[in-house]
N, C-alpha and C positions, 0 to 999 in steps of 0.2 A: 310700845304695845298699842295695838289697835283693837277696838271692840266692834264686831259685826255679828250680832246675835242671829242674823238670818242665814249665816253661812253653815255649810255642813261638809263633811268628808266621808269617804268610805274606806274601810280597811278590813279585809277578810270578811267575816260574817256580819259585821256591824256597820251601821251608819251613825256617825258621831255628829252631835249638834249642840246648840246652846254654847256658842263660842264665847269665851271669856276674854282671852287676849292672845296675841301672836308674838313669838320670839324669833328674832333674826340676828344672825352673826355675820359680820363682814371681815373678821380677823380672828386670830388665835385667842386673844384675851376675851373677846366677847363670847367665843365658843365655850371657854372654860366657865364663864359666868353663867351662861345659859344652862349648861349641864348641871351646875350646882343648884340652880333654881329649880330645875326639873326634879332633882333628887329631893329637894326640900318639899315640893308640892305634889309629888307623884301619887300620894294617897288621896288627894283631893280632886285632881283633874286627870283626864285622859290626854296624854301628850302624844299627838299624832303629827308626824312631820317627815321631811325629806332632807337628805344631805347630798349635795351635788358631788360628782366625781372629783372635781378640782379642789374639794375640801382638803385633800392631802397636802396641798401647798401651804395651808396654815401650819402644819407640823414641820414642814421643811424650812420655811423662812419666818423668822420671828416677827418681822415687821411687815409681812405680806398683808395687803388689804385688797379686797375684791369690791368692784363696783356693785355687783349683785350679791345678795347674801348666799353663801354656799351652805348654810345651815338654817333651816326654818321649821319651827314647831308651833302647833296650834293647841291651845289648852281648851278642851271641851268639858262641859259639865255633865252631859248626858249622852246616852247611846241607845239604839234600838236595833233589832234584827233587820238586816238589809234584805229587801226583796227586790230583785231585778225587775225593771219595767219591760213591758212588751214593746218591741220595736221591729218593724218590718225590714228585713235585710235588703229588699230591693230598693229601698230609699237611699242606700249608701252607694254612691257612684263617685269616688274621689277623683279630683282633677290633680294630676301629678305635676308639680312644678320642677321636680328633678327626679332622677332615677339612680339606681345603683350604677356605678361607673367602673366597668370591667377593666379598662385600660389603666385607670388610676390604681385599682386594686392590684393589678399585675405588677406595676412599678413598685408599690410598697411591699408586695410579697417578695419580690426579688431582693429588696433591701433587708427584709427580715431574714432571708436565707443567708445573706452575707454576714449579718450580725450574729446568727447562730454559728456560722463557720468560724468566726473570730472569737467566739466564746463570750460575747456580751450578754447573750440570752440563750435559753434553750426551749422556750415556748413564749409566743407573743399572741395576745388576743388582738387581732387586727379587725378594725370596724369601719363601717361606712354609714352615712346618714342620707336620707332623702326626704323631700318635703311634699306636702299635698294640701289641698283645700277641700272642704265639704261644707254644704249649707247646713248640715246637721249641727245642733249645738253639742258641746263636748259631752255632757252627761248622757244625752241620747245615744251618741256614738259609743260611749263606754258600755251602756246597756246592750247595744246591738252586738258589739264584739264579744261580750261575755258568752254569747251563744257559741262562739267559735273557740274560746279558751277561757274557761272559768277556773280560777285557781284559789286556793285557800289564802294566798298572799296578794290577791288583787287589791287595787287601790284607785280611788278617784280623789284628787285634791285640787282645789281652786284657790289660788292666792291672788294677790294684787298684781303680780307680774307674769304668772304662768298658770297653766292647768296641766294636770298629770292624769293620764289614763294608763294604769299599769296592770298587766296580765302576767306578771312574773311568776314562774313556778319555782324559783330558786330561793331557798332560805339562806340569808347571810348569817344570822345567828338568832337564837332565842334563849332567854334566861328565865328560869323559875327558881326563885330563892338564889342559891349559889351554883346551880347546875346550868352549864352552858353547852349548847349544841350548835354545830354548823354543818351544812350539807352542801358542799361544793358540787356543782353540776358541770361536767365536761364529758363530751362524747355524744354524737347525734346521728340518728338514722331516720330516713323518711318513713311516713306512714303510707299504706296502700289500701285502696278499697277492696282489693283482692285479699281475702283472709289468709290464704296460703303464702302469698308474697309478703304480706305484712308480718306474718310470723317469722319468715326467713330473714326479713330486715332486722327484726328484734334479736333473733339468734345471732346474726352477724355482728351486731353491736356488742353483744355480750362476750364475743370471742375475738373481736378484731384487735390485733396487737397495737395498732396505732392509737385507737380510741382508749384502750386500756392504759397505754403509757401516758397519754395526755392527762387522763384522770388522776393517775397516781402521782404525776409531777405536781399537780395542783394540791392534791391531798398532802404531800410532803411539805409544800409551802405553807398551807394552813395549819398543819401540825406544829410547824416551827413558830408561826404567829401566835397560836393559841397557847403554846407552852409558856409564853411570857406571863400569862394571866392565871394559870391554873396550878393547883397543888401537884406536887410530884407524885408520880405513879397513878394519877387519877384519869389519865387519858385513855380512851378506848376508841377504836376505829372499826367501821364496817365498810367494805369496799364494793363497788360495782353493781349496785342495784339499778335495774332499768325500769323506768316509769314511762307510760305511754300517754301522750297528749293528742289532741285532734289532728295535728299536722305532722308530728314527729315523735320519735322515741328519744328519751334522754337518759344518760348514765349518771347516777347520783351516788356519792359516797357520804358517809356520816362520821363526824368526829365529835366526841363529847368529853367533858371533864368537869372538875369542881373548882370554881373560882376561889382564889385566895381571899382572905378576909379584907374587907374595906376597899375592894376594887371599885372605882367610880367609872362613869360612862366615858368621860374624856380619855382615861387610860385604856379602856376597852377599845374605843375607836382608834386610838393612836396605834395600838398593837395590830389591829385587824384590817383597818381601812386603807385603801380600797380592797375589795375582795380579790384574792389571787386568781380566781377563775376568770375574771374579766380584765386582768392585767397580763399575767404570765409570770415567768420565773427566770432568774431571780427578780424580785419585785422592783427594787429601786432602780436598777439599770434598765429594766424593761419599761418602767414608767417614762424614763428619759427618751427611750427609743420611740415609744408610742407618740409622745408629744412632738418629736421631730418629724415623724412620718405623717401623722394624721393632720397636723396643722389646723386643728379646730378644737374648740371646747366640747367635750362630750355632754356637759350639762348634767341633768339628773340621770340620764342614761349611764349605767355602770356605777352610779352612786347607790343610795339606799333609800327605802321608804319604810316607815314602821311606826310602832306604838310602844310607849312606856306607860305603865300603870301599876301602881303598888309594887309588888315584888316580882312582876313579870315584865318582860319586854320581848319584842319580836320585830325583826327587820328583814325585808326581802333584799335581794340584789336586783336593782332596777333595770333588768333586761326586759324585752317584750314591752317596752314602755313608750308611750306617745307623749310628747311635749307640745303644748300649744302656746305660742307667743305671738302677740299682735295679729291674731287671726290665722296664722300659719301653723300647720301641724308638722312635726318632725318625728320621724321614726328611724331608729338605728338598729343595725344588726352586726354581728361579728362572729368570728370563729377562731379557735386556737391553732396557730401555725407552728409546727415543729419541723425538724429536719427532713422527715420523709413525707411531708404534706405535698399534695398536688394542687396547683393553683386553680385548676378547673373544678376539682372536687370541692375545694374550700369556697369558691364563688357560688357553686350550686347550693352550698349550705346557707349562705347569706340569702339567696333567693327563697330557699325553703322556709327560713325564719320570717321572711316578709309576706308569706302567703296569707297571714291573718288579715291583711288589708285587701285581699283580692275580692273584687265585687262579684255579684252573681253573674253567671255567663250571659253575655248579651252581644248583639251586633248593632251597628249604626246604620241608619238608612235615610234616604231622601225620596220624597214623592214629588214627581214632576209632570208637567203637561207636555205631551208629545203631539206635534201636528206637522204634517207635510215634511217629514224627516228633519224636524227641528225641535229643540227642547227650550221651553221658556225658562229664563233665569238659570240656565245650566251652570254658568260660572259661579253665581252666588251659592247655588246648592253645593257645588264641589268645594268651595271655600269653607262653608259651614261644616260640611262633613269632615274635611281634613283638619280643621281647627279642633273639632271635638276629638278626632282620632289621636292627634298629637297629645292632648291632655290625658288621654286614657292609655297611652302607651301602645296604640295600634301601629302596625307597620304601614307607612304611607308611600313608600318609594314607588311602588308599582302603579298606583292610581295617579300619582302626581306626574310620573313620566308619561303615561299613556294619554293624559289629557292636558299636557303642558300647553298645547296650542289654545285650548279654551281658557286656561288660567291666565295666559298672557294677553288675551284679547282685550282691547280697549274700546269701551262703549262711547258713542257720541249721543249726547242727550238733548241736542238742540230741539228735536221734535217734541220733547216732553216738557219744555219750559212753559210756564204761565198757563198750565192747564188746571181745571178743577179736578176734584177727586173722581167724579163720574166721567169726565172727558178722558182723563188719563186711563181709567179702567177700560173704557171703550177701545182706545188705541192699543192697549197692551194685549187684550184678550180677543180681539176681532181683526187683527192685522198681523199675519204671520211674517211679514217682511220687516217687523220692527227689530231694532238692534239687540233686543234681549232674547230673541229666538236664535239659538245657536245650532248650527248644522250637526246632525248626528245620523249617519247613514247605516247604522247597524240594523234598523228595522224599516219597513215600508208599509204604511197603512193608509187607507183612504179616509178613515175617520180619526177624530181626536182620541187619544189614548192616555192612560196613566202609566208612566214608567216609574218603577221603584228600583233605586240603586242601593244595594246592600253591601256594606263593607265589614269584613271580619277582622279579628285581631291579628291574624297572620298575614294580613295585607291582601288577601284574595277578595275579589268583589264579583258581583253578578247583577244583571238586570232582570226584572220581572215586568210583564206587560199585563195591564188590566183594562177592561172597558171603562170608559169614563162614567157611564151609567146616568140615567135620567133621574132627577129628583125634583118632583114638581112641588114639594112641600115648601112653605115659607114660614114654618113655625120653629121657634127656638124654645126648647124645653129647658127646665132648670133641674139639675140633678140634686138629689138629697144627699149624695155622697160628697164629702168635704175633702179638698186637697190640702196637703201639708206644705206650706210655703217653704219649708226647709228640706223638702224632698229633692235630692240631687237630680233625680231622673226627669223632673219637670223642665229642666233647662237645656236638655239635649234630646235630639230625635233618635231614640233607641228602641230596641225591642222590649224594653222594660216599661210597658204601658198597660198593665193589666186592668187598671181602673177604667181607662178609656175604652178598652176592648169590651168590657162587660156591658157597656151601654151603646155600642156601635150598631146593634141590631135595630135600634129605634130609627136611625136614618136609613139603614139598609132596607127596612120594610116601608120606607116612605112615610113614617109616622111623624117625622120632623125633618128639618134640614140639618140641625145639630143639637147637641146637648151642652149647656153651659154649666160651669163649675164655680163655686166660691171656695175660699180657703178658710182656715180655722179662725181668722180674724174677721170673717164675713166680707172680705174684699172679693170683688169680681175678678176672675182669672181668665179663663179661655173656654172655648168649646172643645169637644173631643177631637175635632179635625180642622178647626179654624180658630183664628184670632177674632176678637170682637171689636167693633167700632160703634160708638154712640155719638149721635148729633145732638148738641145742646147749645142753644143760643148762637146758631150758625157756625159753630165750631165742632170739629170731630175729635173725639177722645178715644184712646185705647187703654186698657188696664196697664198699670205699672208692672214692669218686668219682675220686680222684687216681690210681687204678690204671689208669684209661682206660676210661670208659664213659659212656653217656648217662644223665642224671638223669631216668629215666622218670617220667611223670606219676603213676602209681600208686605207684611207689617213693617219690617225694617226699611224697605224701599220707600214706603209712604212717609215714614218718620224722617228719612233723609231728605225727601222732597218737601218736608214741612207742611204736608197736607193733613196730617193727624198729629195729635199731641199725647204724650204719656201722662196718666193721672191715676191716682188711687180712686177706684170706683166701687160703689156698693150697690146693694139691691135696690135702694130707692132711686139711684141714678139710672138703673136699668129701666125701671117703670116710668120714670119721668122723662126719658129720652124722647126727643122729637122724631128721630129715626134711629133704626137699629140695623146693623149690618154684621154679617159673618164674612171674613176675608181669608183667602189662602191663595197660594201661587198656582193652583190647579183650576179653581173655579172663579177666581177673581172676587169681585164685590157682589154680595148677595143680600138684598134687603129682606129682613125677616121681621116677625112680630111675635110678641109673647102672648100666651094664653094662661091666665092665672088658674091655678089648680092642677095644671099638668106638670106635676113634679115627679121625677123618677129617681 
């Protein structure tokens, strides 16, 4: 038992707090003991917890022991109504570490069909996982995603080894006194923004023989499971209700009955767990098949999350659930495969269920200096663009192939050794024969221009040309708007830059050279179109990347040359600086000055 009174969790309509102790089970014996303890104290505490999918192994093997607890409950003393926090959706720009693997899915799909043919199973819930990173903290992400799928069974749980963000719409079971209800969910159709198409999709789901047969297979399985627990002739079933969610329609059936006297939670879970809708049927043989094919632990995904309090209990099936471990988020999706399933349709269903993590529409871009049919730092701009694109699942084959000669080019830096910051800047931006100007003959202009290279998710790209424009101002203004250091968009050059655009008129009207921003911790970040450099005690410093800013091409180049250093900087550093500069790869090094009172 551990006591952490500052901890809280969310389940359904309520936020639970004032944590008294935590219960964890690593084997069958500990599980029985914990369920008995919960029965004893359920009138005193709200027991909110999760059970991992692999918990079924405790039932199978008497001496099985897991390194990580497969059962975990938190005993809370108090609760209050949960009110979701406001969180801007544009801040969420997940960097994907892995993606859904179609080839792997097709291999497993083929093996499932063989298993069905030989009679080992007649429905298998085949799943995949992928991982991503985001600067957002987990609770902020939970609140943000609630805008996309808010359900009565939602949950947020933070333990000492994982965090859970669940948006599950599926009820595993709920009990009030001796009445038990379960609502298996099987059968899916996509939503459409077109009302007529959306209605047709829903009608198709209601009548489609494949989806109806999948649903009834699982209903039969759960009827069999629940019959072990309830009184004879108390079972009632309602089939094929379709409920609509933001990204899909789901088919749901309902089974209810009256529990026999003195049924305890261990016996209930032994009879029902894991839920048939996320295994398949027959359950035991299908569990073995899933383990052999997927070759991974599902974790809390396909397990359950729920609450026990007094004579009531309620658990979801932990689908649409994100797990965070060691800073990495994992999301899993699956679909029921039967004999007449089509592999392409099933894989489309996986992608449909992953749409909850899709960021706001955006494109990536680079802004570059063009002079005499050459682009400054073209290779570095391409590398940054492609690196971001890979993380966001953009197609990069076309742009990589078309500029392979630039990406393969090797620079010779001898001319840039042992130069001061100002000397290097002079050579870079006033000598077009330097090795960082790369040939590009698509355009021909007599004057310096700005080229914008835009890359779209489908792999298409385009160039835009702008006048460099004169800006005689040397004033740096300070914005009253605050950056959030956990905003994903700050670290990539994308079209999601609304805050910067709202203040761009200031330099466009020559009222300043740039506008500088601080974050929520009062740390100095960057300008709306440039990085910042401060001179103090004959050294040059630039704000730390983790404060929330773009790693500009010129900034990174100067860091690599050790002409500037990263450091957390604050307002007082700005005003105490001996010299102050704005830098970017288009205009180079620009000395600026502050004027107090000019805040925007």
